[in-house]
N, C-alpha and C positions, 0 to 999 in steps of 0.2 A: 770451131769455137770462136766467137767474136771477142776480140781483145779490146779492153777499154783502159785508158790512163788510170781511172779510179781503181782499177784492180791492183795496181801497184802501190798507190798511196793517195792521200788526200789532195784534192784539187779545188782551190777556191776560185769562184767565178765572180766577175764584176757585175754591175747591174745590166751591162749589155750583153751578158752571157759568155764573154770571152775569158779564157783561163788567165789567172793572174800569175805573175812570175816573181820568184825571189823569196827571200827570208826563210829558206829551208836550212835547217841546221846540218852540220856535217854528219851527225849520227843518223838523221833521217835520210840524207842522201845515200849513205852507205847501206842502210836497211833496204831502201828501195832498189838500189843497184843489185843487191843480192837477190831480191825477189824477181827482178827483171831478168837476170842472168839464169836463175833457176827455171823460170818459165821458158826462156829462149832454148835452154838445154832440153827440157821436156818436150818441146815441139820441134826440135831439130833445126833451130835458127841460131844456134851459137856455134861459132867457128873458132877453134883455137889458132894461136899464131902460126902453126905449122900446117893449117888447112889448105888443100889444093884450091878450095873455092876462093880463099883470100888471095892466093897466088894468082889465079885467073883474073880476079877483079883488079889487081894491081896492073895488069896488062891492058886494061880498058881505059878509054878516056873518061876523065871524071870532071864534074863540075862542082860548085860549092863555093864556100867562102871561109870566113874565120871560124865558123861553127862546126861545119861538117863537110864531108866529100859526099857527092851523089854519084851513084853509078846507075845508068839506065841499062837494063838487061832484057834481051828479047825485042820483038818487033810486034807491031800491031796489037791485036787483043791479047797477045801473050807477053806483052811488055810489062815489067814491074821495076820499081825503084828500090835500091838499097842505099840507105844513108848510114854513114859512119861518123861518129863524133871525132873531131880532129884537134881539139884543144884541151882534151882531158876533162871538159866540163859538159853539162847538159845545157847548151845555150851559150850565150855570150858572157855569162857571169858565173862565178863559183857557188852562188847561193840559190841555183835553180835545181829543183829536184827532178829525177827522171820522169815522174808522173806530170809535173808541170811542163816539162819540155814536150812530152808526147801529146799533152792536151793542146798545147799551142800549135803543134803540127796538125793536130786533128781539127782545129778551128779553121784551118785553111784547106 
């Protein structure tokens, strides 16, 4: 099943097609977060704080910045990326919704 940011919430795009960021209410961010977690659990991509997967990731080198940590897992064609938000927000500001954040990642 292909996942799209718009499946979680509304995403406004500028005239250049890039996802716009910000101006999301706290209520909308909470609602989108709940939908994102529900979908992650349904598809097996949600790990609780006591998960052995998270423990294994913590043993791996990570990259990232102020917004998230990045873990590269596997090699070659089997390599994939896991991103974890690091500052409690979806992006650099508290008014960016999960859908806006994922759309921004999808743009790149």
